C-alpha positions as CSV (number, residue, x, y, z in Angstrom):
1,M,55.8,34.3,51.4
2,S,53.1,36.9,50.6
3,N,51.9,38.6,47.4
4,A,54.1,41.2,45.9
5,C,53.0,44.8,45.8
6,W,52.8,45.5,42.2
7,Q,50.6,44.1,39.4
8,L,53.3,42.7,37.1
9,S,53.2,40.2,34.3
10,S,55.9,37.7,35.1
11,Y,56.0,35.1,37.8
12,L,59.4,36.4,39.0
13,R,58.5,40.1,39.6
14,L,54.9,39.1,40.8
15,F,56.5,37.3,43.6
16,A,59.7,39.1,43.9
17,L,59.0,40.5,47.2
18,G,57.1,37.2,48.4
19,S,59.5,35.7,50.7
20,M,60.1,38.9,52.9
21,V,56.7,39.1,54.7
22,L,54.2,36.8,56.2
23,A,50.7,38.5,55.8
24,V,47.1,37.8,56.7
25,T,44.4,38.9,54.5
26,V,43.0,41.7,56.5
27,S,45.4,44.0,58.1
28,S,43.3,44.8,61.1
29,V,43.4,41.0,62.0
30,M,47.2,41.2,61.8
31,L,47.2,44.2,64.3
32,S,45.1,42.3,66.7
33,F,47.6,39.7,67.3
34,P,49.7,40.3,70.4
35,L,53.3,41.5,69.7
36,P,56.1,39.3,71.1
37,L,58.0,40.5,73.9
38,L,61.2,42.3,72.7
39,A,64.7,41.8,74.0
40,A,66.7,44.6,75.5
41,E,67.6,47.7,73.2
42,K,71.4,46.8,73.2
43,Y,72.1,43.6,71.4
44,V,75.2,41.5,71.5
45,S,75.9,39.2,68.6
46,D,78.2,36.2,69.0
47,G,79.7,37.1,65.5
48,G,78.8,33.8,64.0
49,H,76.0,32.1,62.1
50,A,73.7,31.6,64.9
51,V,70.6,33.6,64.5
52,P,70.6,36.5,66.9
53,P,67.4,37.0,69.1
54,Y,66.6,40.3,67.4
55,F,66.3,38.8,64.0
56,G,62.9,37.1,64.9
57,E,61.8,40.3,66.7
58,I,62.3,42.3,63.6
59,Q,60.5,39.8,61.6
60,A,57.6,39.8,64.0
61,L,57.4,43.7,63.6
62,I,57.4,43.2,59.9
63,E,54.6,40.6,60.0
64,H,52.5,43.0,62.1
65,R,53.4,45.9,59.8
66,Q,55.0,47.9,62.7
67,Y,57.4,49.4,60.1
68,P,58.4,52.6,62.0
69,E,59.4,50.6,65.0
70,A,61.2,48.0,63.0
71,F,63.3,50.7,61.2
72,K,64.2,52.3,64.6
73,R,65.4,49.1,65.9
74,C,67.2,48.2,62.8
75,D,68.9,51.6,62.7
76,R,70.0,51.3,66.3
77,L,71.5,47.8,65.6
78,V,73.4,48.9,62.7
79,L,74.9,51.8,64.6
80,A,75.8,49.5,67.5
81,N,77.2,46.6,65.5
82,P,79.3,48.1,62.7
83,G,80.6,45.5,60.2
84,L,77.9,42.9,61.2
85,S,75.7,41.6,58.6
86,W,72.7,40.6,60.6
87,P,71.3,44.1,61.4
88,L,71.8,45.1,57.7
89,L,69.8,42.0,56.6
90,C,67.0,42.9,59.0
91,R,66.8,46.4,57.6
92,A,66.8,45.1,54.1
93,K,63.9,43.0,54.9
94,V,62.0,45.9,56.3
95,W,62.8,47.8,53.0
96,H,61.4,45.0,51.1
97,A,58.2,45.0,53.1
98,R,57.8,48.7,52.4
99,S,58.5,47.9,48.7
100,D,61.6,50.1,48.5
101,I,63.6,47.7,46.2
102,E,66.7,50.0,45.8
103,R,67.4,50.5,49.5
104,A,66.7,46.8,50.0
105,L,69.2,45.9,47.5
106,A,71.8,48.3,48.9
107,D,71.4,46.9,52.5
108,S,71.5,43.3,51.3
109,N,74.6,44.0,49.4
110,Q,76.2,45.8,52.4
111,A,75.3,42.8,54.4
112,L,77.2,40.5,51.8
113,A,80.3,42.7,52.4
114,S,80.0,42.3,56.2
115,K,80.5,39.3,58.4
116,P,79.2,36.7,58.7
117,L,78.4,35.8,55.1
118,L,74.7,35.0,55.1
119,A,72.9,32.9,52.6
120,E,69.7,34.8,53.2
121,A,71.4,38.2,52.4
122,Y,71.9,36.7,48.9
123,V,68.2,35.7,48.7
124,V,67.0,39.2,49.7
125,A,69.4,40.7,47.0
126,A,68.3,38.1,44.4
127,A,64.6,39.0,45.1
128,S,65.4,42.7,44.5
129,L,67.3,41.9,41.2
130,Y,64.4,39.8,39.9
131,F,62.1,42.8,40.5
132,L,64.6,45.0,38.6
133,N,64.5,42.5,35.7
134,K,68.2,41.5,36.3
135,N,67.2,37.7,36.2
136,S,70.8,36.4,35.4
137,E,72.3,38.2,38.2
138,A,69.6,37.1,40.6
139,L,70.2,33.5,39.7
140,A,73.9,33.9,40.3
141,Y,73.1,35.1,43.8
142,L,70.8,32.1,44.4
143,K,73.5,29.8,43.5
144,K,75.9,31.5,46.0
145,A,73.2,31.2,48.6
146,L,72.8,27.6,48.0
147,A,76.5,27.1,48.2
148,I,76.6,28.6,51.6
149,D,73.4,26.8,52.9
150,P,71.4,24.3,50.8
151,T,68.6,24.5,53.4
152,V,67.3,27.9,52.6
153,P,63.7,27.3,51.3
154,D,63.5,30.7,49.5
155,C,66.3,29.7,47.2
156,Y,64.4,26.9,45.8
157,S,61.2,28.8,45.6
158,Y,62.9,31.6,43.6
159,L,64.5,29.0,41.4
160,A,61.0,27.6,40.8
161,L,59.6,30.9,39.7
162,A,62.5,31.4,37.4
163,L,61.7,28.1,35.7
164,A,58.1,28.9,35.6
165,E,58.9,32.2,33.9
166,S,60.3,30.1,31.0
167,G,57.4,27.6,31.0
168,K,59.2,24.7,32.8
169,F,56.5,23.9,35.2
170,D,57.3,20.4,36.0
171,E,61.1,21.5,37.0
172,A,59.6,24.3,39.0
173,V,57.3,22.0,40.9
174,A,60.3,19.9,41.8
175,Y,62.1,23.0,43.3
176,L,58.8,23.9,45.2
177,N,58.8,20.3,46.4
178,K,62.2,20.9,48.0
179,A,61.2,24.2,49.4
180,I,58.1,22.7,51.1
181,S,60.1,19.8,52.5
182,L,62.3,22.4,54.2
183,D,59.5,24.8,55.3
184,P,56.2,22.8,55.3
185,N,54.4,25.8,57.1
186,D,54.9,28.3,54.4
187,A,51.4,28.7,53.0
188,D,52.5,30.7,49.9
189,L,54.7,27.8,48.7
190,Y,51.4,25.6,48.2
191,K,49.8,28.7,46.4
192,H,52.7,28.8,43.9
193,R,52.7,25.2,43.4
194,A,48.9,25.1,42.9
195,M,49.6,27.7,40.1
196,F,52.0,25.6,38.4
197,Y,49.8,22.5,38.7
198,L,47.0,24.5,37.1
199,E,49.3,25.4,34.1
200,V,49.8,21.7,33.4
201,K,46.1,21.0,34.0
202,Q,46.8,18.8,37.1
203,F,43.7,20.1,38.9
204,A,43.5,17.4,41.6
205,K,47.0,18.2,42.9
206,A,46.3,21.9,42.6
207,L,43.2,21.4,44.6
208,Q,45.2,19.6,47.3
209,D,47.7,22.4,47.6
210,L,44.8,25.0,47.9
211,N,43.2,23.0,50.7
212,T,46.8,22.8,52.6
213,R,47.0,26.6,52.2
214,L,43.6,27.0,53.7
215,K,44.6,24.9,56.7
216,L,47.4,27.2,57.2
217,R,45.4,30.4,56.5
218,P,41.8,29.5,57.2
219,N,39.1,31.6,55.4
220,E,41.3,33.4,52.9
221,I,38.9,34.5,50.3
222,A,41.2,34.7,47.3
223,T,42.2,31.0,47.9
224,I,38.6,29.9,48.2
225,R,37.9,31.6,45.1
226,S,40.8,29.8,43.4
227,R,39.4,26.5,44.8
228,A,36.0,27.2,43.4
229,N,37.6,27.9,40.0
230,I,39.1,24.4,40.2
231,Y,35.8,22.7,41.4
232,D,34.2,24.4,38.4
233,R,36.7,22.9,36.0
234,L,36.3,19.5,37.5
235,G,32.5,19.8,37.0
236,R,31.7,19.8,40.8
237,P,29.1,22.6,40.9
238,K,27.8,21.7,44.5
239,D,31.4,22.2,45.8
240,V,31.5,25.6,43.9
241,L,28.3,26.7,45.4
242,S,29.7,25.6,49.0
243,D,32.7,27.8,48.4
244,L,30.6,30.7,47.1
245,N,28.3,30.5,50.2
246,L,31.4,30.4,52.3
247,I,32.9,33.6,50.7
248,L,29.6,35.5,50.9
249,K,29.5,34.6,54.6
250,L,32.8,36.0,55.0
251,E,32.3,38.9,52.7
252,P,28.5,39.5,52.3
253,D,28.9,42.6,50.1
254,S,31.1,40.9,47.5
255,Y,29.3,41.8,44.2
256,R,31.3,39.6,42.0
257,D,30.7,36.6,44.2
258,L,27.0,37.2,44.5
259,L,26.8,37.4,40.8
260,S,28.7,34.3,40.4
261,R,26.4,32.5,42.8
262,A,23.4,33.8,41.0
263,R,24.5,32.4,37.7
264,L,25.5,29.1,39.3
265,L,22.2,28.7,40.9
266,S,20.6,29.4,37.5
267,R,22.7,26.7,36.1
268,L,21.6,24.4,38.7
269,G,18.1,25.1,38.0
270,Q,17.4,26.9,41.3
271,H,15.9,29.9,39.7
272,D,13.9,31.1,42.8
273,K,17.3,31.3,44.8
274,A,19.1,32.9,41.7
275,L,16.4,35.5,41.6
276,S,16.8,36.5,45.2
277,D,20.5,36.9,44.6
278,C,19.7,39.1,41.5
279,H,17.4,41.3,43.7
280,I,20.3,42.0,45.9
281,L,22.7,42.7,43.1
282,I,20.4,45.3,41.7
283,K,19.9,46.8,45.1
284,A,23.7,46.9,45.5
285,N,24.3,48.4,42.1
286,P,21.2,49.8,40.3
287,L,23.4,51.1,37.4
288,D,24.9,47.7,36.4
289,D,23.2,46.1,33.4
290,D,24.4,42.6,34.5
291,G,21.9,42.5,37.3
292,Y,19.0,43.4,35.3
293,Y,20.0,41.0,32.5
294,Y,20.5,38.1,34.8
295,R,17.3,38.8,36.7
296,A,15.5,38.9,33.4
297,C,16.8,35.5,32.6
298,E,15.5,34.3,35.9
299,Y,12.2,35.7,35.3
300,A,12.1,34.1,31.9
301,A,13.0,30.7,33.3
302,L,10.1,31.1,35.8
303,Q,7.9,32.2,33.0
304,K,7.3,35.6,34.4
305,W,7.3,37.3,30.9
306,K,6.3,40.7,31.8
307,E,8.8,41.1,34.6
308,A,11.4,39.6,32.2
309,I,10.6,42.2,29.5
310,K,10.9,45.1,32.1
311,D,14.3,44.0,33.2
312,Y,15.5,43.2,29.7
313,S,14.5,46.8,28.8
314,V,16.5,48.3,31.5
315,A,19.6,46.3,30.6
316,I,19.2,47.6,27.0
317,D,18.9,51.2,28.1
318,E,22.0,50.7,30.4
319,S,24.2,49.2,27.6
320,P,22.6,49.5,24.3
321,E,25.7,48.9,22.2
322,S,26.2,45.4,24.0
323,A,22.6,44.4,24.4
324,R,22.4,41.7,21.8
325,A,21.6,39.0,24.5
326,S,19.0,41.3,26.0
327,Y,17.3,41.9,22.7
328,E,17.2,38.2,22.0
329,G,15.8,37.5,25.5
330,R,13.1,40.3,25.2
331,A,12.2,38.9,21.9
332,K,11.6,35.5,23.3
333,A,9.4,37.1,26.0
334,Y,7.4,39.1,23.6
335,E,6.9,36.0,21.6
336,Q,5.4,34.1,24.7
337,L,2.9,36.8,25.2
338,G,2.0,36.8,21.5
339,Q,3.4,40.2,20.6
340,L,5.1,38.8,17.4
341,N,5.8,42.3,15.9
342,L,7.8,43.5,18.8
343,A,9.5,40.2,19.0
344,E,10.6,40.5,15.4
345,Q,11.7,44.1,15.9
346,D,14.0,42.9,18.8
347,R,15.5,40.2,16.6
348,K,16.3,42.7,13.9
349,K,18.0,44.9,16.5
350,A,19.9,42.0,17.9
351,M,21.3,41.1,14.4
352,A,22.4,44.7,13.9
353,I,24.8,44.4,16.8
354,R,27.9,42.6,16.1
355,G,27.9,40.6,19.2
356,R,27.5,41.1,23.0
357,P,31.0,41.3,24.6
358,A,32.0,38.0,26.1
359,E,30.3,37.3,29.5
360,K,32.3,37.8,32.7
361,L,33.9,34.5,33.7
362,L,32.1,32.8,36.6
363,F,35.5,32.9,38.5
364,E,38.8,34.8,37.9
365,M,42.1,33.0,38.0
366,P,44.9,34.5,39.9
367,K,46.8,37.0,37.9
368,K,50.3,35.9,37.0
């Protein structure tokens, strides 16, 4: 199951398209995989429930984002096999991959009106209905799917998301356990279960699921960030640092992760290393006051007061309305240099500001 294409608030709509496409983080990596050999253009179905060979072939095209070719093959299959559900199901899955929910729902419903009656067609339709906020209809479709085939993992994963929507995380985990038992190589099932474990503060279990996902999808940066978040909650800063180092090895220009590492190094008392990261931050984004503020803090920790004052001043100039912390830091630096009048002026300015906005979180949790 892959991430949905829209930023939506609910679990259900966030993952409504999830089961349709398997994806790797970087599209160029996906396109570098060799495409499987495809069968002949004319397909013959046995008319039963046995999966025809073209089903896997179309899925492979979806996974590699070869959508024009997938549509071309699906259209030929639909024309060559009137009244057969498999080609319609294939095309519905391509529509899902392209985020065309209405057409995906139409093709999946047409598949349900054809033969054979397929549980997965109900699942595709349910995913569409979830996204369209028709949750009760979606649940009814999932129950019909289970009545046909109780071994379809996606039925259990969508039921889990429905329960999570209503805050029933323990029950949601139970359904995901069933889904994982049926499809232990679906990396997204572990991601979803980790999210639910986080909701009930079962950090060790969430960590285990993220590690499993990383075995299935090595070096996935979003998952490494989530793991770093859990390490931080568990009070394991060395493991956090290890994950940040890994992220920056994979994505050296990631400003947010470099900033996180600089702050963490400061917390660990490694001020020289934190200062080096701050230099890079400022070079990458010379207009961001955060870089100057945090570098000023590192200069202060190293008792380099003049350098600290200079950077605090830049941070104040960049964001004067939210510079309370910078005024307070500069006041301390002035005080260390014996410039007590300037220190007092900065303290008064700091008091006049209602409060510096909350600092950015060291890590960002996955959005629901």
